[in-house]
N, C-alpha and C positions, 0 to 999 in steps of 0.2 A: 240211793234209795234207802227208806229205811225200814228194815225187816226181821224185828226183835218181838214178838208174839205180844206178853204180857206187857212187856217194855215199852212196844212201839209208841202207846196213846203218852207216855213221859217224855219221849224223844222227840215228838211234835210237840207237845205242850213246850218244851224248851225251844223247838225253833219258834215256834210263835211268840213265848215271852222274850225272845231276843230280839226277833224284828219290833216288837211294841217298846223296846230299849228299858225292858221291866227290870232293873238290876236285881233288887231283891228277889224276884221270884225265880229269875234264871237263873242265880247260883244257888238257890234253895235246890232246882229239880236237878242241875248238874251233879249236887252234893249227895242227894237222895241215889241218884243211878251211881255214882263211885261207889257210893258206900253195897250196893247191890253186887257189885263188880261186873258192872256193864263194861266189855272192853273200852279203853279209851278211845280208840281209834272211832267206835260210834259215836261216842260222843261228839268227838271234834267234828265229825261227817256232820252231825245235826247240826254245831254252831258255823260249819261252812255253808251250807244250805240257808242258813239264816242271814249270815254276812252276806251272801251272791245278791239276796234279795235288798238288802240294806244298801248295797253299793247299787242296785237298778234303782232303788229310789231317792237315791242320790242324784244320781244322773238324771232323772225325772224332773227333779226341781222340789220334790215332795219331803226331801230332808236334807238337813244342811250340814256343817263341818260340825256344830254340835251334837248331833245325830252322831257320827260317825266319829266323834270324843268319846260317846257315852256306850256304844257297841265297842268300842276297843279298849274301855276300862272291862267291860262285863266280858269281853275275851280273856285280858291279863288274868282275871279272879279264876274264870275256870281253868285256863291252863296251870293257874298254881295247885289246883285243886287233883287235877289229875297228871299231872308231871312225876309224881314219885312212881306211878304205875307206870308209867311209860319207861322211867328208866328202868325199872324192875322188869320189864319184860324185853328190854331192847340190849342186846348182848354191848356190853361196856367198852366193845374196842374202841381205839382211835379212827374214827371216819373221816376226818380228812379238819382242815382250816377254812376258817370263812371269815371274811371281811365284810362288815354291813357298814353304812351311814347314808345320812341324807346329802343331799348335792350341795354345793354352796348357795347361800340366798333361802332354801327349803328348809322350815322348822318344824314340818308335820312330821312326825315320828311313830303313830302309831303300829300302822302296818309292820316298819322295820321293827319295833320294840316285840309285835308278836312271833314275828319270823325268827327272830334272836333267840326268844324264849323256847321256839318248838324245837329250834336247830340244836340247840343247848341239851334238850331233853332227851332229844334223838343220839345224842353223842358225838356232835360236832364243835370244836373247839371254835367260838365266836368271838372275834374282835369288834365292839361294837364302836366307831368312830364317833357317835353321838349326831349332831344336826349341822347345819351350815359348815359341811366339810369340804375347804377349798382341795382341787386337782392334786396339787402337790402333797397333802396329806396322804390321801390314797396311793397315792406313788411310792412314797415312803413307806410306807405299812406295805404295800405290796412286796417291794425290794426287799424290806428286813426281814419280815413273816413268812415270806413265801406261800401264801395262802393258794389252795384251789379254787377258790371263786371269790370275785370281789365283788357285793351287790350293791346297785347303786338306787337308790329310793327317790323320787321325786314326784309330787303330787300336781304342785302349780306350774302350768304351762310356761309362766314366764322365768322359770329357772332350767326350761329345755337347753338354754344358751352352755350352761354350768355342767348339764347332762354331757352334752356334746364335747366340752373342753377333756373334762373327766376321762370320757371312753378314749379319746384320743390319746390323751397322757398316758392310760394304760396300754393299748396297745403300742407303743412307741416303746414302754418300757419293755413288754414281754418281746420285741420283735417275731422272729418267726416261730417263738416257742407255744405251746397251746395251753399253759397257764400263767396266770390265774385267768379262768374263766371271767368273762363278764357281764352279769346280768343286770336288767334295769327293771324296776318295779314300778307302780304307782297307778291310780285311777286312772289316767289317762294314757297312760302307756300301752302301745299295741306293737304286733307284729311287724306292722310297714316302720314303726317310728325305732325298732330295734334295729331292722335291715339299713334304715337312715343313717343312723349315728354308729353303724357297725360294731351293734353290740354283740356277743355271741348268743343270749339267752333274754327272753322278756316273761315277768310270770304276770298273771291277769290277777292272782291273791295271794296271799302267806304260803296258803297251803300248795301251790304250785311252787315255790319257792322250795318248798322241805323236800315234796316228792323230786324237783331236779337234784338238788344236791343228793339225795338219796340213791337215784339213779346214776350220778356223775361217781360218787362214792364206788356203789357196785360194779362199775365198767372199771375201775382202776384196780380192782381185785380179782376180774375175771383174767383167765392165764393168755398170753399173747398166742 
C-alpha cells in the first residue's frame, strides 16, 4: 500500500503509467521521485504493484508478449535510476553468490535480467548464464562457483522438460547438501510445479526472488 503523503499521487501515477506501458511518462515520474529522495523501496513497490497488474492482464489475454517486453524495458530503466541509491543504503558486505539463467529452449529473459540487476544492487554477486542454457552448464557453474542459490527461469510450458532435467542434475550434484538452493520462476511457475519438479523454492515475481535471497542471506548470518 502506498502511504507517502504529498508524494502518494506521484506513486499512484507511476503505477498507472507503467500499467499503461507509457515509457516516457513512467521513467520521468520515477526520476522525479528519485530526485525528491523518495526511498527506492517505495518506488520499486509501486513498480511491483504495476507489474503484478500487467501479469494479470497477460494471463487474461488482454496483454501479449510485446507488452511484457515493454514493461520489462521500463523496469530496467527505473532500476538504473534507483540502483545507485540502493547501493548507498545497503551495506556493501558480501551477501552471497547467485547463478541465474533461462533453461534450454527458453529465450525470454525479462524477469531474469530484472532480478539480476536488483540482486546486484542489493549486494549479491550474480553470475548470469544468459538464455537457452543446458543443464550441463548449470551443473558446471554450480560445481565451480559454489553459489548459494541457482535460479532457473522459464516462461514457456514447452520448456518444462528442460526445467525438470536441470533441477534433477543440480540435485544429483549437491547430494545431501543444502546448497545450492534451487529456485524456479516464471509466469506459469507455481508452488505445485515446484513440488513436482523437486525444486526448493519458486518465485512468483522478481521481487520475490530478491526477498528470498535476502532471507537466505540473513539465515546464514544468524548464529547457530
